[in-house]
NUDO-129844 format. One line per 3 residues: number of its first residue (from 0); their letters; for each residue x, y, z of N, C-alpha, C, O. Coordinates in nm, 3 decimals, padded with zeros to 5 digits. Layout:
NUM = A = X,Y,Z,X,Y,Z,X,Y,Z,X,Y,Z  ...
END
This chain:
0 = MSA = 03.240,-01.820,-00.529,03.099,-01.796,-00.524,03.013,-01.699,-00.360,03.036,-01.690,-00.239  02.942,-01.662,-00.428,02.995,-01.528,-00.265,02.901,-01.601,-00.177,02.846,-01.711,-00.188  02.900,-01.473,-00.052,02.909,-01.483,00.090,02.739,-01.554,00.098,02.713,-01.667,00.142
3 = TLY = 02.656,-01.473,00.054,02.493,-01.472,00.025,02.462,-01.444,-00.100,02.463,-01.342,-00.170  02.419,-01.623,-00.122,02.418,-01.658,-00.183,02.213,-01.682,-00.228,02.150,-01.783,-00.195  02.163,-01.582,-00.291,02.045,-01.495,-00.301,01.956,-01.571,-00.426,02.033,-01.561,-00.521
6 = REF = 01.848,-01.634,-00.471,01.743,-01.638,-00.651,01.685,-01.670,-00.569,01.689,-01.745,-00.471  01.560,-01.528,-00.673,01.380,-01.600,-00.652,01.382,-01.598,-00.770,01.436,-01.509,-00.836  01.281,-01.770,-00.851,01.212,-01.801,-01.001,01.061,-01.769,-00.942,01.000,-01.771,-00.836
9 = TLK = 01.041,-01.734,-01.100,00.860,-01.731,-01.086,00.788,-01.821,-01.167,00.776,-01.783,-01.284  00.737,-01.927,-01.139,00.779,-02.068,-01.316,00.607,-01.976,-01.342,00.495,-01.976,-01.291  00.666,-01.920,-01.433,00.550,-01.911,-01.589,00.539,-01.942,-01.656,00.448,-01.889,-01.719
12 = SPS = 00.629,-02.090,-01.746,00.703,-02.234,-01.766,00.820,-02.294,-01.787,00.943,-02.295,-01.777  00.683,-02.361,-01.836,00.824,-02.466,-01.802,00.976,-02.486,-01.819,01.044,-02.576,-01.772  01.013,-02.387,-01.894,01.205,-02.347,-01.924,01.231,-02.270,-01.824,01.352,-02.248,-01.813
15 = IWK = 01.169,-02.222,-01.750,01.166,-02.201,-01.594,01.235,-02.250,-01.492,01.317,-02.219,-01.406  01.136,-02.385,-01.555,01.174,-02.472,-01.406,01.329,-02.499,-01.442,01.382,-02.508,-01.331  01.449,-02.519,-01.556,01.532,-02.600,-01.648,01.607,-02.521,-01.518,01.677,-02.563,-01.426
18 = LVV = 01.558,-02.389,-01.553,01.628,-02.309,-01.445,01.675,-02.304,-01.348,01.793,-02.292,-01.315  01.537,-02.320,-01.265,01.587,-02.361,-01.122,01.646,-02.502,-01.083,01.710,-02.479,-00.980  01.655,-02.597,-01.104,01.750,-02.748,-01.113,01.845,-02.748,-01.159,01.920,-02.836,-01.116
21 = SFI = 01.927,-02.618,-01.316,02.045,-02.573,-01.266,02.072,-02.561,-01.216,02.172,-02.623,-01.181  01.992,-02.422,-01.115,02.099,-02.300,-01.028,02.092,-02.384,-00.883,02.137,-02.318,-00.789  02.038,-02.531,-00.846,02.042,-02.613,-00.791,02.146,-02.684,-00.779,02.223,-02.680,-00.683
24 = NDN = 02.160,-02.778,-00.909,02.256,-02.839,-00.949,02.435,-02.749,-00.896,02.531,-02.802,-00.839  02.420,-02.616,-00.941,02.544,-02.537,-00.978,02.564,-02.505,-00.782,02.664,-02.478,-00.715  02.476,-02.517,-00.759,02.556,-02.444,-00.597,02.517,-02.564,-00.462,02.590,-02.551,-00.363
27 = AAA = 02.434,-02.650,-00.454,02.397,-02.710,-00.376,02.550,-02.818,-00.333,02.592,-02.827,-00.217  02.617,-02.893,-00.460,02.752,-02.900,-00.286,02.863,-02.835,-00.187,02.912,-02.836,-00.074  02.868,-02.764,-00.347,02.912,-02.616,-00.239,02.941,-02.531,-00.152,03.036,-02.470,-00.101
30 = CIA = 02.761,-02.554,-00.150,02.677,-02.523,-00.031,02.693,-02.627,00.110,02.733,-02.628,00.227  02.644,-02.694,00.028,02.673,-02.869,00.147,02.818,-02.841,00.281,02.825,-02.831,00.403  02.923,-02.839,00.152,03.035,-02.809,00.200,03.076,-02.748,00.214,03.193,-02.757,00.177
33 = RNA = 03.051,-02.672,00.251,03.102,-02.506,00.356,02.995,-02.466,00.468,02.986,-02.359,00.527  02.863,-02.652,00.490,02.773,-02.619,00.611,02.719,-02.541,00.616,02.713,-02.488,00.727  02.619,-02.459,00.466,02.522,-02.361,00.500,02.468,-02.412,00.387,02.467,-02.343,00.286
36 = PLR = 02.399,-02.579,00.387,02.325,-02.528,00.290,02.211,-02.557,00.215,02.117,-02.634,00.233  02.239,-02.482,00.132,02.100,-02.419,00.053,01.888,-02.437,00.093,01.855,-02.556,00.089  01.803,-02.367,00.115,01.696,-02.307,00.180,01.677,-02.318,00.128,01.768,-02.278,00.055
39 = III = 01.539,-02.385,00.019,01.454,-02.400,-00.096,01.290,-02.399,00.051,01.248,-02.465,00.146  01.254,-02.249,-00.046,01.073,-02.245,-00.013,01.025,-02.254,-00.202,01.097,-02.255,-00.302  00.874,-02.258,-00.188,00.808,-02.295,-00.283,00.691,-02.237,-00.181,00.681,-02.251,-00.059
42 = TED = 00.593,-02.156,-00.292,00.473,-02.039,-00.206,00.451,-02.002,-00.358,00.524,-01.992,-00.456  00.326,-01.987,-00.333,00.248,-01.878,-00.473,00.272,-01.816,-00.471,00.302,-01.778,-00.358  00.291,-01.735,-00.567,00.317,-01.611,-00.621,00.112,-01.494,-00.635,00.008,-01.506,-00.699
45 = EMD = 00.170,-01.393,-00.524,00.108,-01.301,-00.506,00.080,-01.233,-00.552,00.132,-01.266,-00.659  00.000,-01.086,-00.586,00.040,-00.965,-00.582,00.026,-00.924,-00.461,-00.047,-00.963,-00.371  00.146,-00.797,-00.471,00.180,-00.717,-00.332,-00.007,-00.604,-00.287,-00.084,-00.526,-00.341
48 = RLD = 00.013,-00.677,-00.152,-00.144,-00.574,-00.115,-00.176,-00.433,-00.245,-00.154,-00.402,-00.362  -00.202,-00.414,-00.196,-00.271,-00.271,-00.256,-00.291,-00.171,-00.216,-00.302,-00.180,-00.094  -00.305,-00.059,-00.253,-00.244,00.094,-00.182,-00.437,00.156,-00.088,-00.470,00.210,00.018
51 = EQI = -00.513,00.097,-00.223,-00.626,00.112,-00.191,-00.667,00.037,-00.022,-00.740,00.091,00.061  -00.590,-00.112,-00.004,-00.620,-00.198,00.125,-00.603,-00.102,00.155,-00.711,-00.045,00.174  -00.423,00.030,00.193,-00.324,00.049,00.279,-00.426,00.155,00.357,-00.429,00.171,00.479
54 = AFY = -00.501,00.217,00.268,-00.576,00.410,00.289,-00.710,00.333,00.313,-00.802,00.410,00.340  -00.744,00.207,00.310,-00.893,00.168,00.388,-00.826,00.123,00.540,-00.880,00.129,00.650  -00.729,00.088,00.514,-00.677,-00.022,00.684,-00.666,00.150,00.762,-00.778,00.192,00.790
57 = FGV = -00.558,00.242,00.795,-00.471,00.339,00.730,-00.632,00.485,00.806,-00.660,00.542,00.912  -00.684,00.478,00.672,-00.766,00.623,00.684,-00.962,00.556,00.694,-01.044,00.639,00.654  -01.000,00.463,00.727,-01.062,00.441,00.812,-01.109,00.356,00.969,-01.182,00.361,01.067
60 = IVK = -00.997,00.276,00.897,-01.056,00.180,01.064,-01.001,00.164,01.141,-01.031,00.082,01.228  -00.823,00.282,01.143,-00.772,00.315,01.199,-00.793,00.395,01.246,-00.789,00.392,01.369  -00.825,00.507,01.181,-00.862,00.667,01.256,-00.983,00.670,01.308,-01.009,00.752,01.396
63 = STA = -01.088,00.572,01.254,-01.231,00.545,01.313,-01.158,00.542,01.488,-01.176,00.617,01.584  -01.058,00.399,01.464,-01.055,00.346,01.634,-00.973,00.452,01.676,-01.025,00.519,01.765  -00.863,00.488,01.641,-00.791,00.639,01.776,-00.965,00.718,01.825,-01.022,00.732,01.933
66 = EQA = -01.000,00.755,01.679,-01.127,00.885,01.780,-01.240,00.825,01.794,-01.333,00.906,01.805  -01.276,00.697,01.800,-01.421,00.659,01.933,-01.367,00.568,01.997,-01.464,00.515,02.050  -01.274,00.510,02.032,-01.250,00.380,02.077,-01.184,00.428,02.214,-01.079,00.490,02.230
69 = WVN = -01.293,00.372,02.326,-01.201,00.406,02.465,-01.123,00.290,02.550,-01.146,00.169,02.540  -01.115,00.295,02.557,-01.014,00.113,02.681,-00.952,00.181,02.768,-00.844,00.237,02.753  -01.032,00.178,02.880,-00.973,00.192,03.046,-00.977,00.362,03.046,-00.894,00.452,03.039
72 = GRQ = -01.106,00.353,03.056,-01.107,00.507,03.062,-00.983,00.650,02.994,-00.956,00.763,03.033  -00.926,00.542,02.852,-00.847,00.660,02.752,-00.821,00.607,02.669,-00.789,00.489,02.677  -00.823,00.681,02.547,-00.803,00.711,02.392,-00.653,00.717,02.387,-00.574,00.786,02.452
75 = YSK = -00.628,00.590,02.253,-00.486,00.566,02.201,-00.511,00.639,02.082,-00.619,00.669,02.031  -00.319,00.679,02.020,-00.296,00.782,01.869,-00.335,00.665,01.783,-00.322,00.556,01.837  -00.377,00.665,01.673,-00.351,00.626,01.530,-00.205,00.498,01.514,-00.210,00.386,01.465
78 = EVW = -00.077,00.573,01.581,-00.003,00.431,01.617,00.009,00.409,01.724,00.126,00.440,01.748  -00.046,00.366,01.832,-00.064,00.229,01.922,-00.195,00.162,01.861,-00.179,00.045,01.825  -00.286,00.201,01.848,-00.398,00.155,01.774,-00.325,00.016,01.625,-00.351,-00.104,01.620
81 = HEH = -00.272,00.064,01.567,-00.166,00.005,01.421,-00.077,-00.101,01.500,-00.103,-00.221,01.501  -00.002,-00.060,01.547,00.041,-00.176,01.708,00.007,-00.322,01.732,00.046,-00.439,01.730  -00.093,-00.235,01.756,-00.159,-00.321,01.871,-00.237,-00.440,01.776,-00.253,-00.562,01.775
84 = FAQ = -00.283,-00.294,01.682,-00.402,-00.423,01.568,-00.242,-00.521,01.524,-00.258,-00.626,01.461  -00.191,-00.506,01.538,-00.016,-00.573,01.441,-00.033,-00.696,01.488,-00.056,-00.803,01.431  -00.008,-00.646,01.670,00.066,-00.754,01.689,-00.046,-00.771,01.718,-00.032,-00.744,01.838
87 = EFL = -00.158,-00.797,01.708,-00.283,-00.923,01.792,-00.348,-01.029,01.620,-00.409,-01.135,01.620  -00.304,-00.948,01.504,-00.395,-01.041,01.422,-00.213,-01.046,01.257,-00.238,-01.043,01.136  -00.128,-01.049,01.290,-00.099,-01.063,01.233,00.048,-01.153,01.261,00.096,-01.150,01.374
90 = PPI = 00.129,-01.251,01.126,00.120,-01.357,01.222,00.309,-01.346,01.241,00.370,-01.298,01.145  00.378,-01.387,01.347,00.509,-01.310,01.416,00.615,-01.388,01.271,00.595,-01.466,01.179  00.695,-01.333,01.308,00.857,-01.393,01.220,00.966,-01.363,01.283,01.017,-01.270,01.345
93 = EIE = 01.008,-01.562,01.219,01.201,-01.476,01.323,01.258,-01.404,01.192,01.217,-01.364,01.083  01.374,-01.411,01.264,01.501,-01.329,01.239,01.576,-01.364,01.337,01.590,-01.348,01.458  01.648,-01.448,01.193,01.771,-01.407,01.309,01.855,-01.306,01.278,01.868,-01.237,01.177
96 = LPT = 01.928,-01.310,01.419,02.039,-01.197,01.478,02.237,-01.167,01.361,02.269,-01.195,01.245  02.273,-01.137,01.415,02.433,-01.143,01.294,02.495,-01.210,01.413,02.604,-01.263,01.387  02.442,-01.226,01.575,02.452,-01.315,01.728,02.394,-01.447,01.739,02.378,-01.526,01.832
99 = GEI = 02.361,-01.446,01.594,02.254,-01.563,01.591,02.166,-01.633,01.639,02.123,-01.747,01.629  02.128,-01.461,01.743,02.004,-01.556,01.811,01.918,-01.496,01.687,01.929,-01.426,01.586  01.797,-01.592,01.784,01.607,-01.577,01.735,01.599,-01.468,01.744,01.707,-01.414,01.767
102 = ITR = 01.494,-01.386,01.734,01.422,-01.350,01.787,01.315,-01.328,01.687,01.337,-01.307,01.567  01.166,-01.338,01.757,01.043,-01.311,01.728,00.968,-01.178,01.722,00.959,-01.108,01.823  00.910,-01.140,01.598,00.856,-01.003,01.560,00.748,-00.983,01.502,00.769,-01.051,01.402
105 = RAS = 00.662,-00.947,01.489,00.575,-00.859,01.420,00.560,-00.871,01.309,00.547,-00.752,01.284  00.548,-00.930,01.191,00.475,-00.918,01.055,00.466,-00.789,00.977,00.366,-00.717,00.979  00.526,-00.774,00.939,00.435,-00.619,00.825,00.362,-00.567,00.708,00.388,-00.626,00.603
108 = IAR = 00.313,-00.511,00.705,00.181,-00.514,00.598,00.232,-00.445,00.518,00.163,-00.444,00.417  00.356,-00.359,00.505,00.488,-00.258,00.398,00.467,-00.296,00.266,00.492,-00.401,00.208  00.403,-00.161,00.220,00.496,-00.246,00.082,00.628,-00.374,00.048,00.749,-00.365,00.073
111 = GKI = 00.539,-00.509,-00.026,00.666,-00.599,-00.038,00.663,-00.721,00.068,00.724,-00.825,00.046  00.610,-00.705,00.148,00.546,-00.774,00.276,00.467,-00.853,00.348,00.461,-00.921,00.451  00.373,-00.797,00.197,00.248,-00.862,00.281,00.188,-00.824,00.137,00.185,-00.708,00.096
114 = GVK = 00.111,-01.003,00.022,-00.005,-00.997,00.011,-00.130,-00.997,-00.025,-00.211,-01.036,00.060  -00.172,-00.962,-00.137,-00.370,-00.888,-00.174,-00.397,-00.923,-00.053,-00.393,-00.857,00.051  -00.447,-01.104,-00.082,-00.529,-01.133,00.029,-00.531,-01.180,00.131,-00.638,-01.238,00.150
117 = AMA = -00.425,-01.190,00.261,-00.310,-01.149,00.314,-00.384,-01.063,00.420,-00.411,-01.080,00.539  -00.406,-00.958,00.326,-00.429,-00.784,00.374,-00.538,-00.817,00.388,-00.591,-00.801,00.498  -00.632,-00.890,00.250,-00.795,-00.839,00.291,-00.775,-00.975,00.461,-00.843,-00.932,00.554
120 = HYT = -00.716,-01.078,00.490,-00.749,-01.113,00.541,-00.715,-01.057,00.686,-00.736,-01.127,00.785  -00.670,-00.949,00.695,-00.624,-00.915,00.821,-00.687,-00.768,00.813,-00.738,-00.722,00.915  -00.687,-00.712,00.723,-00.851,-00.572,00.746,-00.976,-00.690,00.813,-00.973,-00.722,00.932
123 = QEV = -01.025,-00.715,00.768,-01.177,-00.824,00.795,-01.151,-00.841,00.937,-01.226,-00.780,01.013  -01.031,-00.933,01.000,-01.013,-00.904,01.125,-01.008,-00.796,01.287,-01.031,-00.796,01.408  -00.955,-00.709,01.160,-00.972,-00.597,01.240,-01.061,-00.482,01.268,-01.088,-00.397,01.353
126 = EAY = -01.107,-00.543,01.100,-01.248,-00.454,01.109,-01.328,-00.432,01.243,-01.340,-00.344,01.327  -01.404,-00.633,01.204,-01.507,-00.744,01.256,-01.414,-00.706,01.397,-01.521,-00.664,01.441  -01.332,-00.686,01.491,-01.259,-00.652,01.597,-01.259,-00.509,01.652,-01.258,-00.497,01.775
129 = VVG = -01.259,-00.411,01.582,-01.370,-00.233,01.603,-01.411,-00.280,01.626,-01.405,-00.323,01.741  -01.495,-00.317,01.540,-01.680,-00.261,01.532,-01.786,-00.378,01.647,-01.892,-00.353,01.703  -01.684,-00.534,01.648,-01.746,-00.606,01.814,-01.735,-00.587,01.953,-01.814,-00.596,02.047
132 = ELG = -01.555,-00.543,01.934,-01.559,-00.528,02.074,-01.478,-00.395,02.143,-01.423,-00.381,02.252  -01.494,-00.316,02.045,-01.472,-00.148,02.105,-01.606,-00.079,02.050,-01.574,00.039,02.045  -01.670,-00.084,02.029,-01.816,-00.063,01.955,-01.737,00.016,01.815,-01.789,00.128,01.813
135 = VRL = -01.673,00.010,01.742,-01.653,00.128,01.683,-01.682,00.135,01.566,-01.624,00.086,01.469  -01.865,00.255,01.577,-01.870,00.315,01.315,-01.787,00.335,01.230,-01.763,00.454,01.212  -01.724,00.250,01.158,-01.686,00.284,01.074,-01.807,00.371,00.954,-01.928,00.347,00.960
138 = PAL = -01.743,00.482,00.839,-01.863,00.559,00.815,-01.839,00.407,00.709,-01.752,00.320,00.706  -02.025,00.446,00.593,-02.034,00.372,00.464,-01.960,00.375,00.371,-01.954,00.497,00.352  -01.879,00.318,00.276,-01.868,00.397,00.164,-01.981,00.306,00.061,-02.061,00.215,00.045
141 = HGG = -01.906,00.424,00.009,-02.024,00.388,-00.177,-01.937,00.428,-00.245,-01.869,00.530,-00.249  -01.945,00.296,-00.327,-01.951,00.414,-00.533,-01.849,00.252,-00.493,-01.732,00.287,-00.475  -01.866,00.072,-00.474,-01.807,-00.027,-00.489,-01.773,-00.129,-00.374,-01.764,-00.252,-00.384
144 = GR = -01.756,-00.051,-00.262,-01.742,-00.043,-00.171,-01.552,-00.072,-00.167,-01.488,00.011,-00.230  -01.467,-00.190,-00.092,-01.312,-00.205,-00.145,-01.276,-00.291,-00.267,-01.159,-00.300,-00.304
END
């Protein structure tokens, strides 16, 4: 057995469940014996965030905020605003370093790191904040919205 064991399954049919059970049966005892028990995470499969969501977030919300918002007499770059929004509105994630230390950092909106629903929720929170708290006026969108 390799040092790193990783496998994902998407349950689209009952036959795949048999593969899941077989994989667990084949690996659980050996992992427990070497004091590295299997970690099982169950979640709904969600489509990755859309390029259109990213374009709206960066091209409209973040850009408009960098152009219009003033905080304590100064303006901030798009990069600073994005980092601020991510720190403020994305859930923190834990990472275990090779030393065994567990650190907390902000989540990411990079491809493969956030789904469509979570990105929509994040964008709505940021939009409400910049309009309501910072007074940013976002451009009107035509052609079906976002």
